[in-house]
N, C-alpha and C positions, 0 to 999 in steps of 0.2 A: 331719348330724345323722340318725342312723339311726332305725328305727322304734321301738327299744327306749327310746330315751331320750325320744322324743314321747310314747311311752305313759306312761313313768314319771313325766314332767312333767303329764300329764292327771291321772293318780292323786294326785299331790301337790296340784294345784290342787282336786281334790274334797274330799281330806281332808289339810288343812294340819297341819304338825307342832304339837304341844302348846307351850304357852307356857315350860314348864320346859325343852323340848329346845332351843328358840330361844335361852333364856337360856344353857344349856350350851354350845351352838355359839359365842355370842358371847363367852362366858368363855374359851374355849380360843383364840379369835382375839385376845382382848385380852391374854392371857398371852404368846402368841407375839410380838405387836408390843412388849410390854414387854422380852422377852428380847432381841429384836432392836435395841432402842433402847439397852439397857444394853451390847449388845456394840459398837455404833456408838460410844457415848461412851466408854467405857473401853477398848476394843480386845479383841483375842482374846490370850489368855495365851500365851508362848511354849512353855511346857510342853504345850499342846494342838495346837501346830502340828506339821505333817509335815516331816521333814527330807528335803531334796532328795537325791535318789538319782540318782549319776553312771552312765549308762549307757555301755557299751564293753567293750573287752577289759581284762581284769586280768592282769597279769604276776606 
């Protein structure tokens, strides 16, 4: 941990974020968890997958 992050943490401890900002961050994390859960339950659609590329010489 460098000095910049230590000073940033000290400033954050003196002036914590507002309740609205905390709710915003938690909502974004919740949305990401829901999207991850949906992807794990239903799987990734084939049309969004990447086709494998064969490397080598082409004749």
